VOPAGU-2260 file (C-alpha; in pm, 1 decimal, decimal comma):
REM VOPAGU-2260
SITE   aa  ch    i         X         Y         Z
SITE  MET   A    0    3334,2    2668,9   -1910,3
SITE  TRP   A    1    3306,4    2280,7   -1980,7
SITE  GLU   A    2    2971,6    2208,6   -2286,3
SITE  MET   A    3    2763,5    1947,8   -2173,3
SITE  LEU   A    4    2778,5    1582,0   -2276,9
SITE  PRO   A    5    2530,7    1500,2   -2545,5
SITE  SER   A    6    2455,9    1133,8   -2343,2
SITE  LEU   A    7    2465,9    1310,8   -2000,3
SITE  ALA   A    8    2208,9    1595,5   -2149,4
SITE  VAL   A    9    1935,0    1323,9   -2181,4
SITE  ILE   A   10    1974,1    1261,1   -1811,0
SITE  VAL   A   11    1948,5    1609,6   -1733,6
SITE  GLN   A   12    1664,8    1664,0   -1897,3
SITE  GLY   A   13    1480,1    1408,9   -1740,0
SITE  CYS   A   14    1527,9    1614,7   -1419,6
SITE  SER   A   15    1447,6    1933,3   -1566,1
SITE  PHE   A   16    1093,4    1925,3   -1413,5
SITE  ALA   A   17    1249,8    1907,5   -1054,9
SITE  PHE   A   18    1413,9    2256,7   -1096,3
SITE  THR   A   19    1347,9    2633,2   -1262,6
SITE  GLU   A   20    1480,8    2742,6   -1535,1
SITE  PRO   A   21    1784,4    2897,0   -1332,4
SITE  THR   A   22    1876,3    2612,1   -1105,6
SITE  LEU   A   23    1861,9    2377,1   -1369,8
SITE  ALA   A   24    2130,0    2618,1   -1507,5
SITE  ASN   A   25    2323,6    2606,1   -1205,8
SITE  PHE   A   26    2275,2    2244,5   -1139,4
SITE  ARG   A   27    2439,3    2177,0   -1496,6
SITE  GLN   A   28    2747,0    2355,2   -1418,8
SITE  VAL   A   29    2773,7    2141,8   -1066,6
SITE  LEU   A   30    2746,4    1866,7   -1227,3
SITE  LEU   A   31    2983,6    1877,9   -1520,6
SITE  GLY   A   32    3221,1    2071,2   -1240,3
SITE  TRP   A   33    3200,8    1717,9   -1023,4
SITE  ILE   A   34    3264,4    1534,0   -1318,5
SITE  MET   A   35    3578,9    1728,6   -1427,2
SITE  CYS   A   36    3701,9    1775,7   -1068,8
SITE  LEU   A   37    4056,2    1585,8    -985,9
SITE  GLY   A   38    4109,2    1478,4    -668,9
SITE  THR   A   39    3901,2    1530,4    -353,3
SITE  ARG   A   40    3567,2    1687,6    -457,3
SITE  THR   A   41    3510,8    1931,5    -150,8
SITE  GLU   A   42    3239,9    2252,0    -261,8
SITE  TYR   A   43    3529,9    2470,8    -373,5
SITE  ARG   A   44    3694,6    2249,2    -532,5
SITE  VAL   A   45    3387,4    2130,8    -799,8
SITE  PHE   A   46    3307,9    2480,9    -814,7
SITE  ASP   A   47    3647,4    2576,8    -910,5
SITE  ALA   A   48    3633,7    2323,2   -1158,6
SITE  ILE   A   49    3314,1    2428,6   -1360,2
SITE  ASP   A   50    3546,4    2690,0   -1561,7
SITE  PRO   A   51    3893,9    2622,2   -1502,3
SITE  ASP   A   52    4014,7    2879,8   -1750,1
SITE  GLU   A   53    3901,7    3166,6   -1508,6
SITE  GLU   A   54    4119,4    3267,8   -1250,2
SITE  VAL   A   55    3958,1    3322,5    -917,3
SITE  SER   A   56    4017,1    3658,9    -722,9
SITE  ARG   A   57    3960,8    3608,3    -328,3
SITE  LYS   A   58    3969,3    4012,9    -292,0
SITE  LYS   A   59    3640,6    4033,2    -441,0
SITE  ARG   A   60    3318,1    3878,0    -331,9
SITE  HIS   A   61    3349,8    3521,4    -302,0
SITE  PRO   A   62    3273,3    3413,5    -671,0
SITE  PHE   A   63    3089,8    3075,7    -594,8
SITE  ASP   A   64    2827,9    3273,2    -420,6
SITE  ARG   A   65    2555,5    3138,9    -670,3
SITE  PHE   A   66    2650,9    2764,9    -639,3
SITE  TYR   A   67    2639,5    2742,4    -248,3
SITE  ASN   A   68    2312,8    2952,6    -263,1
SITE  PHE   A   69    2197,3    2681,1    -485,7
SITE  PHE   A   70    2266,5    2421,9    -227,8
SITE  SER   A   71    2070,7    2651,0      46,6
SITE  ARG   A   72    1858,4    2856,2     -70,7
SITE  ALA   A   73    1779,0    2785,9    -439,6
SITE  LYS   A   74    1385,9    2637,5    -563,4
SITE  TRP   A   75    1426,4    2298,9    -587,3
SITE  ASP   A   76    1328,0    1991,7    -418,2
SITE  VAL   A   77    1544,9    1684,7    -313,4
SITE  SER   A   78    1244,8    1459,5    -293,4
SITE  VAL   A   79    1116,5    1553,7    -685,7
SITE  LEU   A   80    1516,7    1548,4    -803,9
SITE  ALA   A   81    1503,4    1161,2    -600,4
SITE  HIS   A   82    1195,9    1081,3    -794,0
SITE  ALA   A   83    1323,5    1191,1   -1122,4
SITE  VAL   A   84    1624,9     999,0   -1118,6
SITE  MET   A   85    1447,6     709,3    -996,0
SITE  LEU   A   86    1181,5     735,6   -1243,0
SITE  MET   A   87    1450,2     720,8   -1498,2
SITE  ILE   A   88    1669,0     443,0   -1411,3
SITE  VAL   A   89    1364,3     176,1   -1314,4
SITE  THR   A   90    1205,1     310,7   -1681,7
SITE  ALA   A   91    1538,1     161,7   -1853,3
SITE  LEU   A   92    1682,4    -115,6   -1630,7
SITE  ASN   A   93    1352,4    -261,3   -1369,1
SITE  PRO   A   94    1034,9    -164,1   -1545,5
SITE  THR   A   95     869,7    -454,5   -1389,9
SITE  GLY   A   96     887,1    -678,2   -1100,1
SITE  ARG   A   97     987,3    -645,1    -765,3
SITE  LEU   A   98    1186,6    -301,5    -648,7
SITE  TYR   A   99    1486,5    -365,2    -358,8
SITE  LEU   A  100    1566,1     -86,9    -156,2
SITE  LEU   A  101    1839,8     -83,4      84,1
SITE  VAL   A  102    1890,7     182,4     421,1
SITE  ASP   A  103    2179,3     255,2     614,6
SITE  ASP   A  104    2305,0     557,4     831,6
SITE  THR   A  105    2668,4     651,3     794,9
SITE  LEU   A  106    2853,3     941,9    1005,5
SITE  LEU   A  107    3024,5    1268,7     807,1
SITE  HIS   A  108    3307,3    1337,6    1043,1
SITE  LYS   A  109    3231,3    1711,5    1103,2
SITE  ARG   A  110    3405,8    1958,1    1385,4
SITE  GLY   A  111    3294,5    2306,7    1488,9
SITE  LYS   A  112    3026,4    2543,5    1690,0
SITE  LYS   A  113    2830,3    2601,3    1396,0
SITE  VAL   A  114    2784,7    2293,7    1231,2
SITE  TYR   A  115    2418,8    2257,0    1200,2
SITE  GLY   A  116    2274,2    1908,6    1349,7
SITE  LEU   A  117    2664,6    1787,1    1481,6
SITE  GLY   A  118    2645,1    1512,2    1765,2
SITE  TRP   A  119    2855,4    1220,5    1881,2
SITE  PHE   A  120    2756,1     889,1    1743,0
SITE  ARG   A  121    2869,4     562,4    1690,5
SITE  ASP   A  122    3146,3     529,2    1419,4
SITE  ALA   A  123    3109,6     180,4    1297,2
SITE  VAL   A  124    3413,6     195,7    1027,5
SITE  ALA   A  125    3627,4     271,5    1381,9
SITE  SER   A  126    3421,0      25,9    1602,2
SITE  THR   A  127    3487,5    -356,2    1679,8
SITE  LYS   A  128    3280,1    -661,6    1788,3
SITE  LYS   A  129    3481,9    -521,5    2173,0
SITE  ARG   A  130    3459,1    -189,9    2134,7
SITE  VAL   A  131    3220,9      69,6    2046,7
SITE  ALA   A  132    3364,1     384,5    1892,7
SITE  THR   A  133    3243,7     738,2    1891,0
SITE  ALA   A  134    3290,8    1016,4    1658,3
SITE  SER   A  135    3180,5    1368,6    1598,4
SITE  GLY   A  136    2948,0    1484,1    1302,0
SITE  ASN   A  137    2699,6    1448,6    1094,9
SITE  ASN   A  138    2460,1    1123,8    1125,2
SITE  TRP   A  139    2264,9    1078,4     786,7
SITE  VAL   A  140    2020,4     782,1     678,0
SITE  VAL   A  141    2008,7     721,1     325,8
SITE  LEU   A  142    1766,4     526,6     101,8
SITE  GLY   A  143    1885,1     344,1    -202,3
SITE  LEU   A  144    1795,2     173,0    -496,1
SITE  ALA   A  145    1936,6    -184,0    -594,4
SITE  ILE   A  146    1968,0    -208,2    -935,0
SITE  PRO   A  147    2100,5    -494,4   -1153,4
SITE  ILE   A  148    2346,9    -372,8   -1395,5
SITE  PRO   A  149    2268,9    -543,8   -1782,9
SITE  LEU   A  150    2515,5    -753,5   -1950,8
SITE  CYS   A  151    2723,0    -781,1   -1623,9
SITE  PRO   A  152    2626,2   -1130,3   -1430,5
SITE  ASN   A  153    2580,5   -1087,5   -1055,2
SITE  THR   A  154    2649,7    -673,6   -1070,1
SITE  ILE   A  155    2470,6    -498,5    -828,6
SITE  VAL   A  156    2474,8    -136,2    -799,5
SITE  CYS   A  157    2292,1      17,9    -484,5
SITE  LEU   A  158    2206,5     420,3    -609,1
SITE  PRO   A  159    2161,7     659,1    -311,8
SITE  LEU   A  160    1797,8     838,6    -360,1
SITE  LEU   A  161    1700,9     998,8     -52,5
SITE  ALA   A  162    1858,0    1091,3     248,3
SITE  ARG   A  163    1746,9    1239,1     647,6
SITE  LEU   A  164    1962,8    1392,3     875,5
SITE  HIS   A  165    1933,5    1223,2    1191,8
SITE  LEU   A  166    1923,4    1498,0    1496,5
SITE  PRO   A  167    2112,2    1434,1    1847,2
SITE  GLY   A  168    1886,7    1463,2    2141,7
SITE  LYS   A  169    1564,0    1350,4    2311,8
SITE  GLY   A  170    1254,8    1394,9    2132,5
SITE  GLN   A  171    1412,9    1357,6    1787,0
SITE  PRO   A  172    1318,3    1131,8    1531,3
SITE  SER   A  173    1526,7     832,0    1534,9
SITE  CYS   A  174    1715,3     657,8    1241,6
SITE  ALA   A  175    1418,8     380,4    1207,7
SITE  THR   A  176    1139,4     663,8    1214,7
SITE  LEU   A  177    1364,4     874,6     930,7
SITE  ALA   A  178    1419,3     580,3     723,3
SITE  CYS   A  179    1003,4     451,2     758,1
SITE  GLU   A  180     938,7     827,5     585,7
SITE  MET   A  181    1157,4     805,7     323,0
SITE  LEU   A  182    1009,8     443,1     247,7
SITE  MET   A  183     646,1     613,5     243,9
SITE  THR   A  184     777,9     851,7      -3,2
SITE  VAL   A  185     877,7     585,3    -252,9
SITE  ARG   A  186     580,6     363,0    -195,1
SITE  SER   A  187     366,6     686,8    -294,5
SITE  TRP   A  188     563,3     691,9    -612,2
SITE  TYR   A  189     530,4     312,5    -697,1
SITE  PRO   A  190     191,5     222,8    -527,7
SITE  GLU   A  191     162,1    -100,3    -730,7
SITE  ARG   A  192     506,2    -269,4    -748,2
SITE  GLU   A  193     635,8    -473,8    -510,8
SITE  LEU   A  194     895,1    -338,6    -266,5
SITE  ILE   A  195    1192,2    -532,8     -54,6
SITE  LEU   A  196    1368,8    -309,4     206,0
SITE  VAL   A  197    1733,0    -418,9     364,9
SITE  GLY   A  198    1815,7    -297,2     694,6
SITE  ASP   A  199    2046,3    -394,0     962,3
SITE  GLY   A  200    1923,9    -479,8    1315,6
SITE  GLY   A  201    1883,5    -138,1    1410,9
SITE  TYR   A  202    1608,8    -101,8    1189,3
SITE  ALA   A  203    1441,0    -367,8    1308,1
SITE  SER   A  204    1235,7    -197,8    1536,2
SITE  ALA   A  205     834,8    -111,1    1626,1
SITE  ALA   A  206     926,6     230,5    1453,7
SITE  MET   A  207     981,9      65,2    1111,6
SITE  LEU   A  208     779,2    -222,4    1084,7
SITE  LYS   A  209     439,8    -181,5    1302,6
SITE  ASP   A  210     286,7      11,3    1036,0
SITE  LEU   A  211     493,3    -146,4     791,2
SITE  PRO   A  212     214,4    -131,8     437,7
SITE  GLU   A  213      91,5    -429,5     225,3
SITE  GLY   A  214     334,7    -488,7     -41,0
SITE  VAL   A  215     644,7    -392,5     123,8
SITE  THR   A  216     883,7    -665,7     260,0
SITE  PHE   A  217    1130,5    -583,9     505,6
SITE  VAL   A  218    1470,1    -825,1     538,1
SITE  GLY   A  219    1717,8    -738,2     842,0
SITE  ARG   A  220    1845,8    -890,9    1139,6
SITE  LEU   A  221    1669,0   -1011,9    1434,0
SITE  ARG   A  222    1799,4   -1016,9    1789,6
SITE  ALA   A  223    1912,4   -1375,3    1914,1
SITE  ASP   A  224    1743,9   -1352,5    2255,1
SITE  SER   A  225    1384,5   -1223,8    2066,1
SITE  ALA   A  226    1036,1   -1388,6    2220,7
SITE  VAL   A  227     849,9   -1517,3    1976,1
SITE  TYR   A  228     544,1   -1709,1    1982,6
SITE  ASP   A  229     316,9   -1955,5    1742,8
SITE  PRO   A  230      79,1   -1781,7    1508,3
SITE  LYS   A  231    -178,9   -2052,3    1557,5
SITE  PRO   A  232    -419,3   -1924,6    1899,4
SITE  ALA   A  233    -378,4   -2176,2    2207,8
SITE  ARG   A  234    -692,5   -2343,9    2214,2
SITE  ALA   A  235    -895,5   -2223,3    2552,5
SITE  LYS   A  236   -1049,0   -2452,6    2783,6
SITE  ALA   A  237   -1441,1   -2452,1    2692,7
SITE  ASN   A  238   -1497,2   -2346,1    3092,6
SITE  LYS   A  239   -1228,7   -2081,5    3108,4
SITE  ARG   A  240   -1330,2   -1724,8    3117,7
SITE  GLY   A  241   -1246,6   -1428,5    2961,1
SITE  PRO   A  242   -1126,7   -1318,6    2633,0
SITE  LYS   A  243    -976,9   -1631,2    2393,4
SITE  PRO   A  244    -579,6   -1630,7    2327,0
SITE  LYS   A  245    -442,3   -1452,4    2028,4
SITE  LYS   A  246    -160,8   -1617,9    1968,6
SITE  GLY   A  247     -17,2   -1962,0    2055,7
SITE  ASN   A  248     251,7   -2095,9    2282,8
SITE  ARG   A  249     628,1   -1900,7    2341,6
SITE  LEU   A  250     856,9   -2061,7    2084,2
SITE  PRO   A  251    1236,3   -2083,3    2099,2
SITE  SER   A  252    1466,6   -1798,2    2045,7
SITE  PRO   A  253    1675,0   -1760,4    1734,2
SITE  LYS   A  254    1967,6   -1868,6    1968,4
SITE  GLU   A  255    1767,5   -2149,9    2101,9
SITE  VAL   A  256    1654,9   -2281,3    1769,2
SITE  ALA   A  257    2031,9   -2307,9    1688,5
SITE  GLN   A  258    2094,6   -2498,2    1998,9
SITE  LYS   A  259    1835,0   -2702,3    1930,7
SITE  ALA   A  260    1938,6   -2789,6    1563,5
SITE  ASP   A  261    2283,4   -2869,8    1660,9
SITE  ARG   A  262    2132,3   -3149,4    1927,0
SITE  ASN   A  263    1926,4   -3306,1    1647,9
SITE  ARG   A  264    2120,1   -3587,8    1512,8
SITE  THR   A  265    1817,6   -3752,4    1327,1
SITE  GLY   A  266    1763,5   -3455,8    1067,2
SITE  LYS   A  267    1403,0   -3485,8    1096,7
SITE  GLY   A  268    1185,8   -3269,8    1296,9
SITE  PRO   A  269    1123,8   -2848,5    1263,3
SITE  TRP   A  270    1452,3   -2769,5    1429,6
SITE  CYS   A  271    1720,6   -2959,2    1189,3
SITE  TRP   A  272    1972,8   -2795,9     976,6
SITE  GLN   A  273    1896,9   -2713,3     580,8
SITE  THR   A  274    2165,5   -2695,9     357,8
SITE  ILE   A  275    2150,5   -2425,1      66,9
SITE  GLU   A  276    2397,5   -2305,0    -144,8
SITE  VAL   A  277    2401,6   -1923,4    -208,6
SITE  THR   A  278    2652,8   -1667,9    -351,6
SITE  LEU   A  279    2750,7   -1451,4     -58,8
SITE  TYR   A  280    2977,8   -1120,1    -121,1
SITE  GLY   A  281    3055,8   -1250,9    -501,4
SITE  VAL   A  282    3169,5   -1588,4    -353,9
SITE  GLU   A  283    2962,9   -1941,9    -394,1
SITE  ARG   A  284    2897,6   -2028,8     -28,5
SITE  THR   A  285    2727,3   -2298,0     155,8
SITE  LEU   A  286    2497,0   -2264,2     423,7
SITE  GLN   A  287    2283,4   -2432,9     655,4
SITE  VAL   A  288    1971,3   -2226,0     768,3
SITE  VAL   A  289    1665,5   -2348,7    1024,3
SITE  SER   A  290    1300,8   -2152,7     886,4
SITE  TYR   A  291     999,4   -2076,1    1098,9
SITE  VAL   A  292     712,0   -1870,1    1103,3
SITE  VAL   A  293     638,4   -1655,1    1416,1
SITE  VAL   A  294     487,8   -1372,5    1572,8
SITE  TRP   A  295     666,6   -1058,8    1745,7
SITE  PRO   A  296     395,2    -930,8    1985,5
SITE  THR   A  297     652,8    -660,2    2138,5
SITE  VAL   A  298     740,5    -514,0    1807,9
SITE  LEU   A  299     466,0    -640,9    1530,4
SITE  GLY   A  300     177,5    -743,3    1717,4
SITE  LEU   A  301      -1,4   -1060,8    1562,1
SITE  ARG   A  302     165,3    -969,9    1210,0
SITE  PRO   A  303     344,7   -1298,7    1083,7
SITE  ILE   A  304     681,6   -1293,0     992,8
SITE  ARG   A  305     953,6   -1512,9     898,8
SITE  VAL   A  306    1265,3   -1604,8    1108,7
SITE  VAL   A  307    1588,9   -1821,1     905,0
SITE  VAL   A  308    1843,0   -1874,9    1114,8
SITE  VAL   A  309    2151,7   -1920,9     902,2
SITE  ARG   A  310    2528,9   -2042,4    1025,9
SITE  ASP   A  311    2821,8   -2081,3     775,5
SITE  PRO   A  312    2969,2   -2479,4     842,6
SITE  ALA   A  313    3310,0   -2322,7     724,5
SITE  GLY   A  314    3309,8   -2092,2    1072,3
SITE  LYS   A  315    3370,4   -1794,3     877,5
SITE  LEU   A  316    3060,9   -1631,0     932,5
SITE  GLU   A  317    2911,6   -1541,7    1275,9
SITE  ASP   A  318    2532,9   -1686,5    1320,6
SITE  THR   A  319    2261,4   -1461,6    1192,8
SITE  GLN   A  320    1886,8   -1440,2    1169,2
């Protein structure tokens, strides 16, 4: 049986309050088995690598019952473990300032009548712009922590923290709802820190953004045809009855803003391209942007948001917002 590495023992000790004494012993063995396992890390292969000198007999009772039970019925909490891991990482690498979180969903391909939570979901890897591919499996919503690595310029690693299983069928919580629940969990751990959550267009919805707490900023994609309005209320006529307007006039959608900027040859006014230099996928690029503040009543009510329309002059990337 493998012995615990001294450098790894410190990390395991930091996670110890998430386990009981028996489950902590099993956690150590499973972790070492995962590290020492060569090839595909299935459950059986990882458990078999825990004690490679001992021959596994399949004639008797399954030799890995206690390790399978560790995941299915042992007394420990994934959220408590995630809190312990995040506490160690943030204390060591990002003790002050903003915390950057990333959310996305991934499809774990599975088949079988007895697989819990099985459904047909969009397969992002197999899908293209013209064709949406679906596949059978478990759809997991994963929340990760983006951490810069010291002494490695422009190197950021995303550490998965929490995950929720998105169940198929009507009446089940959506991916955005599950992501919001995980966000609230992390917010309870760090109520005083500013959180920046990054997600794709599927999470720019009312389920995620409607009750977003103060101190949390969401960065994601907006529909190109979104109905947005001026945050400043329009002036009502003095003799007009009824409630006063709470929002201003309709503003151009992100798609219309890009068209207006293309027609603007003077380079002046609110609808014109501004040139910026950014690092994108590790490459320095020159992009054009148009930025304006709006309210999005159908999703966020009267809470102001900033819309940034981005264009790649080289034409390698599509317009985003």
